[in-house]
TORSE-634075 format. One record per residue (C-alpha): residue number from 1; residue in three letters; x, y, z. Coordinates in Angstrom, 2 decimals. Layout:
<sites>
[site NUM,'ALA',[X,Y,Z]],
...
</sites>
This chain:
<sites>
[site 1,'MET',[6.20,-0.68,-0.06]],
[site 2,'GLN',[6.00,2.78,-0.96]],
[site 3,'ARG',[7.89,2.27,-4.02]],
[site 4,'LYS',[5.66,-0.34,-5.17]],
[site 5,'ILE',[2.55,1.83,-4.41]],
[site 6,'GLN',[4.18,4.87,-6.42]],
[site 7,'LYS',[5.30,2.68,-9.42]],
[site 8,'LEU',[1.89,0.79,-9.53]],
[site 9,'TYR',[-0.26,4.21,-9.48]],
[site 10,'GLU',[2.15,6.03,-11.91]],
[site 11,'GLU',[2.30,3.10,-14.50]],
[site 12,'GLY',[-0.17,0.67,-13.82]],
[site 13,'THR',[-3.62,0.46,-15.25]],
[site 14,'PHE',[-6.77,-0.07,-12.85]],
[site 15,'VAL',[-8.62,-3.24,-14.20]],
[site 16,'VAL',[-11.14,-4.14,-11.49]],
[site 17,'ALA',[-11.93,-4.29,-7.60]],
[site 18,'ILE',[-13.27,-7.22,-5.74]],
[site 19,'ARG',[-14.06,-8.01,-2.36]],
[site 20,'TYR',[-12.02,-10.97,-0.75]],
[site 21,'TYR',[-12.61,-11.72,2.75]],
[site 22,'ALA',[-11.43,-8.51,4.92]],
[site 23,'TYR',[-10.09,-6.92,1.84]],
[site 24,'LYS',[-10.95,-4.77,-1.20]],
[site 25,'VAL',[-8.53,-6.39,-3.78]],
[site 26,'ASN',[-7.64,-3.98,-6.69]],
[site 27,'LEU',[-6.39,-5.47,-9.69]],
[site 28,'TYR',[-3.84,-3.43,-11.81]],
[site 29,'LEU',[-2.09,-4.29,-15.25]],
[site 30,'LEU',[1.55,-3.25,-15.04]],
[site 31,'GLY',[3.19,-3.93,-18.29]],
[site 32,'GLN',[2.43,-7.42,-19.04]],
[site 33,'GLU',[1.70,-8.50,-15.69]],
[site 34,'TYR',[-1.43,-8.44,-13.30]],
[site 35,'VAL',[-0.83,-6.95,-9.78]],
[site 36,'GLU',[-3.26,-7.13,-6.86]],
[site 37,'VAL',[-3.38,-4.58,-4.18]],
[site 38,'PHE',[-4.85,-5.71,-0.82]],
[site 39,'TYR',[-6.61,-2.80,0.87]],
[site 40,'ASN',[-7.66,-3.50,4.56]],
[site 41,'HIS',[-10.71,-1.29,5.33]],
[site 42,'LYS',[-10.56,-1.87,9.07]],
[site 43,'HIS',[-6.96,-0.59,9.44]],
[site 44,'ASP',[-7.11,1.71,6.46]],
[site 45,'ARG',[-3.90,0.42,4.84]],
[site 46,'ILE',[-2.63,-1.40,2.34]],
[site 47,'ASP',[-1.31,-4.78,3.52]],
[site 48,'LYS',[0.20,-6.32,0.46]],
[site 49,'ILE',[0.98,-5.87,-3.25]],
[site 50,'ASP',[1.80,-8.97,-5.21]],
[site 51,'PHE',[1.63,-10.32,-8.70]],
[site 52,'LEU',[-1.51,-12.19,-9.48]],
[site 53,'ASN',[-1.34,-15.88,-8.89]],
[site 54,'HIS',[-3.24,-17.30,-11.75]],
[site 55,'ARG',[-3.85,-20.66,-10.07]],
[site 56,'HIS',[-5.35,-19.21,-6.89]],
[site 57,'THR',[-9.28,-19.63,-6.38]],
[site 58,'ARG',[-9.64,-15.85,-6.25]],
[site 59,'MET',[-9.35,-16.04,-10.28]],
[site 60,'LYS',[-12.86,-16.86,-10.32]],
[site 61,'PHE',[-13.83,-13.54,-8.87]],
[site 62,'TYR',[-11.99,-11.82,-11.52]],
[site 63,'LEU',[-13.26,-14.03,-14.48]],
[site 64,'ASP',[-16.78,-13.53,-13.50]],
[site 65,'GLN',[-16.34,-9.75,-14.15]],
[site 66,'ILE',[-13.79,-9.47,-16.85]],
[site 67,'SER',[-11.96,-11.38,-19.67]],
[site 68,'LEU',[-8.11,-11.64,-18.61]],
[site 69,'GLU',[-7.18,-12.93,-22.09]],
[site 70,'LYS',[-3.41,-12.62,-21.57]],
[site 71,'ILE',[-3.64,-15.21,-18.63]],
[site 72,'ALA',[-3.17,-18.87,-19.83]],
</sites>
């Protein structure tokens, strides 16, 4: 997890943050891929870092705020 965090913060570009249930989800662009970071406020920790699933219903939250042209 620590290596993922370091790579993302050194090489990634922050795109947008959304609220999703108990999480603040930060979306980053890393190379040609989008990556989500799930931050748990209650426990003050990152619970998950994963590539964006373009078919997940969470996409509507991103698309309401920005245009993700590279996703198709």
